[in-house]
C-alpha positions in Angstrom: 0.0 0.0 0.0 2.8 2.4 1.0 4.6 1.5 -2.3 1.4 2.4 -4.3 1.2 5.8 -2.5 4.8 6.6 -3.3 4.2 5.7 -7.0 1.0 7.8 -7.1 2.9 10.7 -5.6 5.6 10.5 -8.2 3.1 10.2 -11.0 1.2 13.3 -9.7 4.5 15.3 -9.6 5.4 14.1 -13.1 2.0 15.1 -14.5 2.3 18.5 -12.8 5.7 19.1 -14.3 4.6 18.0 -17.8 1.2 19.7 -17.7 0.8 22.2 -20.5 -0.8 25.6 -20.2 -3.8 26.4 -22.5 -4.0 29.7 -24.3 -6.7 31.7 -26.2 -5.5 34.3 -28.7 -7.8 37.2 -29.6 -6.5 39.4 -32.5 -7.8 42.5 -34.3 -8.1 41.3 -37.9 -7.4 44.8 -39.2 -4.7 46.3 -37.0 -2.8 49.5 -37.8 -0.2 49.1 -40.6 2.2 51.1 -38.4 3.6 48.4 -36.1 4.6 50.8 -33.3 0.9 51.8 -33.0 -0.2 48.3 -32.0 0.6 48.8 -28.3 -1.4 52.1 -28.2 -4.4 50.7 -30.0 -6.8 49.0 -27.7 -7.7 45.4 -28.5 -4.9 44.7 -31.1 -3.7 41.6 -29.2 -5.2 39.8 -26.2 -3.8 36.6 -24.8 -5.7 34.5 -22.1 -3.5 31.9 -20.4 -5.2 29.2 -18.4 -3.3 27.2 -15.8 -5.0 24.4 -13.8 -1.8 23.1 -12.2 1.1 24.4 -10.2 2.5 27.9 -11.1 4.5 27.7 -14.3 7.1 30.0 -15.8 7.2 30.7 -19.6 8.3 33.1 -22.3 5.9 34.3 -25.0 7.1 33.7 -28.6 5.4 35.4 -31.5 5.9 34.6 -35.1 4.4 36.5 -38.1 4.3 35.0 -41.6 2.3 35.8 -44.7 -0.5 33.4 -45.4 1.6 32.0 -48.2 4.3 31.0 -45.7 6.9 33.8 -46.0 8.7 34.6 -42.8 8.1 38.2 -41.6 9.1 38.4 -37.9 9.8 36.4 -34.7 10.4 37.3 -31.1 14.0 37.5 -29.7 13.6 35.0 -26.9 17.0 35.7 -25.4 15.7 39.1 -24.2 12.0 38.1 -23.7 10.3 38.5 -20.3 9.7 35.4 -18.2 6.1 35.3 -17.0 4.9 33.3 -14.0 1.4 31.9 -14.6 -0.5 31.0 -11.4 -3.6 29.0 -11.1 -6.5 30.3 -13.1 -6.6 32.8 -16.0 -4.0 35.4 -16.8 -4.9 38.1 -19.3 -2.2 39.8 -21.2 -2.4 42.8 -23.6 -0.4 43.8 -26.7 2.4 45.4 -24.7 3.1 42.1 -23.0 2.5 39.7 -25.8 4.1 41.7 -28.7 6.8 44.1 -27.4 7.8 45.8 -30.6 11.5 46.2 -29.6 11.9 42.4 -29.3 10.6 41.6 -32.7 13.1 40.6 -35.4 11.9 41.3 -38.9 13.2 39.5 -41.9 14.9 40.9 -45.0 12.6 43.3 -47.0 10.2 43.6 -44.1 12.9 45.0 -41.9 13.8 47.5 -44.6 10.2 48.6 -45.0 9.8 48.9 -41.2 13.0 51.0 -41.1 11.7 53.4 -43.8 8.0 53.6 -43.1 7.3 51.8 -39.8 4.5 49.9 -41.6 4.0 46.4 -42.8 3.3 46.1 -46.6 -0.3 45.5 -47.6 -0.8 41.7 -47.5 -2.6 38.9 -45.6 -0.7 37.7 -42.6 -0.7 35.0 -39.8 0.1 35.9 -36.2 1.0 32.9 -34.0 1.8 32.7 -30.3 3.6 30.0 -28.3 4.6 29.7 -24.7 8.2 28.5 -24.3 9.8 27.0 -21.2 12.8 29.3 -20.3 15.0 26.3 -19.3 14.3 23.6 -21.9 13.1 25.9 -24.7 10.3 23.5 -25.3 6.7 24.6 -25.9 4.4 24.4 -22.9 1.2 25.4 -24.7 -0.2 24.5 -28.1 0.5 27.2 -30.7 -2.4 29.5 -31.5 -2.6 31.4 -34.8 -4.9 34.1 -36.2 -5.0 35.8 -39.5 -5.0 39.6 -40.0 -4.9 41.9 -43.0 -3.0 45.1 -43.8 -5.0 46.9 -46.4 -3.8 49.2 -49.2 -4.5 52.8 -48.4 -6.2 55.1 -50.9 -4.7 58.6 -50.7 -7.1 61.6 -50.8 -8.4 62.8 -54.1 -8.3 66.6 -54.6 -11.8 67.9 -55.2 -11.7 71.7 -55.1 -10.3 73.6 -56.8 -10.7 71.0 -59.6 -8.1 70.6 -62.3 -7.7 73.8 -64.4 -10.5 75.5 -62.6 -10.6 79.3 -63.3 -10.9 81.6 -60.3 -11.7 85.3 -60.4 -8.7 87.2 -59.0 -10.7 89.5 -56.7 -12.6 86.6 -55.1 -9.6 84.4 -55.0 -7.6 87.0 -53.1 -10.3 87.0 -50.5 -10.7 83.3 -49.9 -10.0 80.0 -51.7 -11.7 76.8 -50.4 -9.6 73.6 -50.7 -11.4 70.3 -50.3 -10.3 66.6 -50.7 -11.5 63.2 -49.9 -10.3 61.4 -46.7 -7.7 58.7 -46.5 -9.3 55.3 -46.8 -9.6 52.9 -45.0 -10.3 55.0 -41.9 -7.4 55.0 -39.4 -7.7 54.6 -35.7 -5.1 57.3 -35.1 -4.8 60.9 -36.1 -4.2 61.7 -39.8 -2.3 64.8 -40.9 -3.1 66.4 -44.3 -0.3 68.7 -45.4 -1.7 71.2 -47.9 0.9 72.8 -50.2 0.3 75.3 -53.0 3.0 76.4 -55.5 3.0 79.1 -58.0 4.0 78.1 -61.5 6.4 80.7 -62.6 7.0 81.8 -66.3 8.9 79.1 -68.2 8.1 76.3 -65.6 6.2 73.1 -66.1 3.7 72.3 -63.2 5.8 69.5 -61.7 8.9 71.7 -61.9 7.1 74.2 -59.8 6.0 71.6 -57.3 9.6 70.2 -56.9 11.6 73.4 -57.1 9.6 76.3 -55.8 8.9 77.4 -52.2 5.2 76.8 -51.4 3.1 79.9 -50.9 0.8 77.7 -48.7 2.2 75.0 -46.4 -0.3 74.0 -43.7 -0.9 70.8 -41.8 -4.6 70.1 -41.2 -5.4 67.2 -38.8 -8.4 64.9 -39.3 -10.2 67.5 -41.5 -10.6 67.5 -45.3 -11.2 71.2 -45.9 -9.2 74.3 -45.5 -10.1 78.0 -46.3 -7.1 80.0 -47.4 -7.2 83.8 -47.3 -4.4 85.0 -49.7 -4.8 88.6 -48.5 -4.0 90.0 -51.9 -0.8 88.1 -52.7 -2.2 86.5 -55.9 -1.3 88.3 -59.1 -1.5 87.7 -62.8 0.8 87.6 -65.9 -0.2 88.8 -69.3 -0.7 85.9 -71.6 -2.2 85.3 -75.1 -4.2 82.3 -76.2 -2.0 82.0 -79.2 1.0 81.3 -77.1 2.7 78.1 -78.2 6.1 78.4 -76.5 5.7 77.5 -72.9 9.0 79.2 -72.0 7.4 82.6 -72.8 4.5 82.3 -70.4 3.4 80.9 -67.1 0.4 79.3 -68.8 -0.2 77.7 -72.1 -3.8 77.9 -73.0 -5.2 74.4 -73.5 -7.8 73.3 -76.0 -10.0 72.4 -73.1 -10.0 76.0 -71.9 -10.7 77.3 -75.4 -13.6 74.9 -75.9 -15.1 76.0 -72.5 -14.8 79.6 -73.6 -12.7 80.4 -70.5 -10.9 83.1 -72.4 -13.2 85.4 -74.3 -10.5 87.5 -75.8 -7.1 86.9 -77.3 -5.3 88.5 -74.3 -5.8 87.9 -70.6 -3.9 88.3 -67.4 -3.7 85.1 -65.6 -1.5 83.1 -63.2 -1.3 79.4 -62.6 -0.9 77.3 -59.4 -0.5 73.7 -58.5 -1.6 72.2 -55.2 -1.3 68.8 -53.5 -2.0 67.0 -50.3 0.6 64.9 -48.4 -0.9 62.5 -46.0 1.0 61.4 -42.9 0.4 59.7 -39.6 0.8 61.4 -36.2 4.5 60.7 -36.3 4.9 62.3 -39.7 5.4 59.1 -41.7 3.7 59.3 -45.1 1.0 56.8 -46.0 0.9 54.6 -49.0 4.6 54.1 -49.3 5.1 50.5 -48.2 8.0 50.2 -50.5 9.6 53.4 -49.1 9.7 55.1 -52.5 6.7 57.5 -52.3 5.9 60.6 -50.4 2.3 60.0 -49.6 1.2 62.8 -52.0 -2.1 62.8 -53.8 -2.1 63.5 -57.6 -1.7 67.3 -57.8 -4.3 69.6 -59.5 -3.9 73.0 -61.2 -6.0 76.1 -60.8 -5.9 79.4 -62.6 -6.4 82.9 -61.4 -7.7 85.4 -64.0 
């Protein structure tokens, strides 16, 4: 009898030592593309660890892959925190489960994170394991969830529309700029940087945008409209609708303008401007440049002051 009790005790101890924890992973299926924002966004990652045995120590290992199987990131376990899981449930949030500074991104993903802070648009898989700090073996069955980083659609410039003609007197009082919002909607603040450039005589529009100092340079947060009051700074150059050499004028009259009868006479005084919106997050990182090559700028539009 005594021998049976001793054997039973050893078996109980062995089962306690070998008992695995159970985990339940809850993941936002559309987290922010900017990885550093995961910790500050409520509900990005929640891990529930259940332990029905003696207290157990473990590290949390996260791996991220694409759904096609390409490695994206994994946790550096050498620096990971050792958690003590007592009897019952332990609930951990994103900061504990996915500390950004401990994630080691692979190849092109590391390059993209360095340049933009964001994951490229794709379908991903987020997996969590609990690892014994001594044996490095798993002490809980791996749990995985899918998530998506969607492509962002930059704002479309609405007003002034392309080649819109503005009366100089009214334009010097106020010009209303409107654009569509960034899509999909973001959970953090969005900065829209409005810039307006004058197209000087002899310049092409994109030359003006790249080379000139902006006459308007304003950052508007979470709003898709801005009313600018030029206070009389807009002026006009003399130009003829027979102009064919763009180096002799700030504006070459287009066939579209002629067909719309914008210029009733052969000689007008006009000036030309190009405007654009650069969209960034609250840290100033431009959207829609997952490859690091863009500036987050919407397609520019031109307006004319007569």
